[in-house]
C-alpha positions as CSV (number, residue, x, y, z in Angstrom):
1,M,-134.9,-40.9,39.0
2,A,-136.8,-37.6,38.6
3,H,-134.7,-36.1,41.5
4,R,-131.5,-37.2,39.8
5,S,-132.7,-35.7,36.5
6,S,-133.5,-32.4,38.2
7,L,-130.0,-32.2,39.8
8,S,-128.4,-33.0,36.5
9,S,-130.3,-30.2,34.8
10,L,-129.4,-27.7,37.5
11,F,-125.7,-28.7,37.3
12,A,-125.7,-28.2,33.5
13,I,-127.3,-24.8,33.8
14,T,-124.9,-23.8,36.5
15,L,-121.9,-24.8,34.3
16,L,-123.5,-22.8,31.5
17,F,-123.8,-19.7,33.7
18,L,-120.2,-20.1,35.0
19,A,-118.9,-20.3,31.4
20,A,-120.9,-17.2,30.5
21,V,-119.5,-15.1,33.3
22,A,-116.0,-16.4,33.9
23,A,-114.2,-15.3,30.7
24,P,-114.9,-11.8,29.4
25,A,-113.3,-11.6,25.9
26,T,-113.2,-7.9,25.1
27,S,-110.9,-5.3,26.5
28,H,-113.9,-3.7,28.2
29,G,-115.1,-6.9,29.8
30,Q,-118.1,-7.8,27.4
31,T,-118.9,-11.3,26.4
32,V,-121.0,-12.8,23.7
33,V,-123.8,-13.0,26.3
34,D,-123.7,-9.2,26.8
35,F,-123.9,-8.7,23.1
36,F,-126.8,-11.2,22.8
37,H,-128.8,-9.1,25.2
38,L,-128.1,-5.9,23.2
39,L,-129.5,-7.4,19.9
40,P,-132.5,-5.4,18.6
41,D,-135.8,-7.3,18.7
42,E,-136.2,-7.3,14.9
43,T,-133.0,-9.5,14.7
44,F,-135.2,-12.4,15.8
45,K,-138.1,-11.8,13.4
46,P,-137.7,-15.2,11.5
47,W,-137.7,-17.1,14.8
48,N,-140.5,-15.0,16.3
49,E,-142.8,-15.7,13.3
50,I,-142.6,-19.5,13.9
51,H,-141.7,-20.0,17.5
52,G,-142.2,-18.0,20.7
53,E,-141.1,-14.4,20.7
54,L,-137.6,-13.9,21.9
55,T,-138.2,-10.8,24.1
56,P,-135.3,-9.2,26.0
57,A,-136.8,-10.7,29.3
58,R,-137.0,-14.2,27.8
59,R,-133.4,-13.9,26.4
60,K,-132.2,-12.9,29.8
61,A,-134.0,-15.8,31.4
62,L,-132.7,-18.3,28.9
63,L,-129.1,-17.6,30.0
64,S,-129.8,-17.2,33.7
65,E,-128.8,-19.5,36.5
66,D,-132.4,-19.9,37.6
67,A,-133.4,-23.4,36.5
68,A,-137.1,-22.7,36.6
69,A,-136.7,-19.5,34.6
70,V,-134.6,-21.3,32.0
71,A,-137.2,-24.0,31.7
72,K,-140.1,-21.5,31.4
73,A,-138.3,-19.4,28.8
74,K,-137.4,-22.5,26.7
75,E,-141.1,-23.5,26.7
76,E,-142.2,-20.0,25.8
77,T,-139.7,-19.6,22.9
78,H,-139.4,-23.2,21.7
79,V,-135.6,-23.2,22.3
80,R,-134.2,-26.7,22.7
81,E,-130.4,-26.6,23.1
82,I,-128.2,-23.6,24.0
83,K,-124.4,-23.4,23.5
84,V,-122.4,-20.6,25.0
85,D,-118.6,-20.5,24.3
86,T,-117.4,-17.2,25.9
87,K,-113.7,-18.2,25.2
88,N,-114.3,-18.0,21.5
89,G,-117.1,-15.4,21.5
90,Y,-119.8,-17.8,20.2
91,L,-123.4,-18.6,21.0
92,D,-126.0,-20.7,19.3
93,F,-129.4,-22.4,20.0
94,T,-131.8,-24.6,18.2
95,S,-135.5,-25.3,18.0
96,P,-137.1,-28.7,18.5
97,G,-137.7,-30.3,15.2
98,D,-138.9,-33.6,13.6
99,G,-137.0,-33.4,10.3
100,E,-136.9,-29.6,10.2
101,G,-136.2,-26.7,12.5
102,M,-134.3,-23.4,13.0
103,N,-130.9,-22.4,14.4
104,V,-129.6,-19.1,15.7
105,H,-125.8,-18.5,15.6
106,M,-123.9,-15.5,16.9
107,T,-120.2,-14.6,17.1
108,Y,-118.0,-11.5,17.1
109,W,-114.5,-10.3,16.4
110,R,-112.5,-7.3,17.5
111,E,-111.7,-4.4,15.3
112,K,-108.1,-3.4,14.8
113,K,-108.3,-0.1,13.0
114,K,-108.9,2.0,16.1
115,K,-107.8,-0.4,18.8
116,D,-110.5,1.1,21.1
117,G,-112.2,-2.2,21.9
118,A,-114.9,-1.9,19.2
119,C,-116.3,-5.2,17.8
120,L,-118.1,-6.5,14.8
121,I,-121.0,-8.9,15.7
122,A,-122.5,-11.4,13.3
123,V,-125.9,-13.1,13.7
124,V,-127.3,-15.8,11.4
125,I,-130.7,-17.4,11.6
126,D,-131.1,-20.4,9.4
127,G,-133.7,-23.1,8.7
128,W,-132.8,-26.7,8.2
129,S,-134.5,-29.9,7.0
130,V,-133.2,-33.4,6.3
131,A,-132.4,-32.2,2.8
132,S,-130.8,-28.8,3.2
133,H,-129.9,-25.7,5.1
134,S,-130.6,-22.0,4.1
135,T,-130.2,-18.7,5.9
136,D,-133.3,-16.7,6.7
137,L,-131.4,-13.7,8.2
138,I,-127.9,-12.4,8.3
139,K,-127.0,-9.3,10.3
140,F,-123.8,-7.5,11.2
141,Y,-123.7,-5.0,14.1
142,R,-120.9,-2.8,15.3
143,W,-120.4,-2.3,19.1
144,D,-118.6,0.8,20.1
145,P,-117.4,1.2,23.7
146,A,-118.3,4.9,23.4
147,A,-122.0,3.9,23.2
148,P,-122.0,0.6,25.1
149,K,-125.8,0.1,25.4
150,K,-126.6,0.0,21.7
151,L,-125.5,-1.6,18.4
152,E,-125.1,-0.1,15.0
153,D,-126.5,-2.1,12.1
154,V,-123.7,-2.3,9.5
155,S,-125.1,-5.2,7.5
156,A,-125.1,-3.3,4.2
157,Q,-121.3,-2.8,4.5
158,H,-120.5,-6.5,4.8
159,I,-123.1,-8.6,2.9
160,P,-121.9,-9.2,-0.7
161,A,-124.2,-9.2,-3.6
162,L,-124.2,-12.9,-4.6
163,H,-126.5,-14.6,-7.1
164,A,-127.3,-18.2,-8.1
165,E,-124.7,-18.1,-11.0
166,N,-122.0,-17.4,-8.3
167,F,-122.7,-20.8,-6.7
168,F,-124.1,-23.0,-9.6
169,K,-123.0,-23.6,-13.1
170,T,-126.0,-22.0,-14.6
171,T,-127.2,-19.1,-16.6
172,K,-128.4,-15.8,-15.2
173,E,-131.9,-16.6,-16.5
174,I,-132.2,-19.9,-14.7
175,G,-130.5,-18.3,-11.6
176,A,-133.1,-15.5,-11.6
177,E,-135.9,-18.1,-11.8
178,A,-134.4,-20.0,-8.9
179,E,-134.1,-16.9,-6.7
180,A,-137.7,-15.9,-7.6
181,A,-138.7,-19.4,-6.4
182,G,-137.0,-18.8,-3.0
183,L,-133.5,-20.0,-3.5
184,K,-131.3,-18.8,-0.6
185,W,-127.7,-19.1,0.6
186,W,-126.4,-20.7,3.7
187,W,-124.1,-18.6,5.9
188,V,-122.0,-20.7,8.3
189,L,-120.5,-18.7,11.2
190,P,-117.3,-20.1,12.8
191,Q,-117.2,-21.1,16.5
192,K,-113.4,-20.5,16.2
193,G,-111.5,-18.4,13.8
194,T,-112.5,-15.5,11.5
195,S,-113.8,-17.1,8.3
196,I,-117.5,-17.2,7.3
197,R,-118.6,-19.8,4.7
198,I,-121.3,-19.0,2.3
199,Q,-122.7,-21.7,0.1
200,G,-125.7,-22.3,-2.2
201,A,-128.5,-24.4,-0.8
202,E,-129.8,-27.4,-2.8
203,I,-133.4,-26.8,-3.7
204,G,-134.5,-30.4,-4.0
205,E,-135.4,-32.9,-6.7
206,D,-137.7,-30.9,-9.0
207,Q,-137.5,-29.4,-12.5
208,L,-135.7,-26.3,-11.3
209,G,-133.4,-28.3,-9.1
210,D,-132.5,-30.4,-12.1
211,K,-131.7,-27.2,-14.1
212,L,-129.4,-25.9,-11.4
213,G,-127.7,-29.1,-10.3
214,P,-125.7,-29.2,-7.0
215,P,-123.8,-26.1,-5.8
216,Q,-120.3,-26.0,-7.4
217,Y,-118.7,-23.1,-5.5
218,V,-118.6,-21.7,-2.0
219,Y,-117.4,-18.2,-0.8
220,I,-115.2,-17.6,2.2
221,L,-115.3,-14.2,4.0
222,D,-112.3,-13.7,6.2
223,W,-112.3,-10.9,8.8
224,N,-109.0,-9.1,9.0
225,G,-109.9,-6.7,11.8
226,I,-110.9,-4.0,9.4
227,D,-113.1,-5.6,6.7
228,F,-113.8,-8.9,5.1
229,S,-111.8,-10.3,2.2
230,M,-113.7,-12.7,-0.1
231,K,-112.6,-15.7,-2.2
232,R,-114.4,-18.4,-4.1
233,E,-113.5,-22.0,-3.8
234,A,-114.7,-25.1,-5.7
235,V,-116.9,-27.5,-3.7
236,K,-114.9,-30.5,-2.7
237,E,-116.6,-33.8,-3.5
């Protein structure tokens, strides 16, 4: 039985590696795996503070075809499941958790304004529990084929200034109180498509939660190849 389990694990890892190398998605041959390896170390600060540090060597091992290296890197970084979808330019992985944990999501889209193969990369790290999700980090990076070994942090250009009253039917005063208490938003990256969903996280059944009530609105950021357009939608019950 142990031998069969080992073979199954090796087969799964082999399939993961083949998926990662078989379908380059940019005009210069880069895949989401290549961009994952270029991410600055500080991108993973929320994960590193709770789980094992995601060093460049460990990230490389996590997505390698070496079953022993993958297992060792998972143990060192507390990574449980890894998904790589090179066709759609998407990657995510999760931590083990009993009622709570952490996820890393990553995707990218091509730029259209210069048509030189440049890409916009999005990374989200969120925490989850049985009650809610919230985002601990959102980053946007630009990859330019003229400088293929580094990424430019362009987060300030693409993260909108949103506050509690944008998501909840509440006053600015109550919203400010909620944000001071740690209220965060939840950014949901698409595995397919170009639309990011931003929604308010419910903060639980306490006095402040009663004041805010459930989130009433979500925001949709849609990438058009040049920039994001943004619209607000009512939460559907």
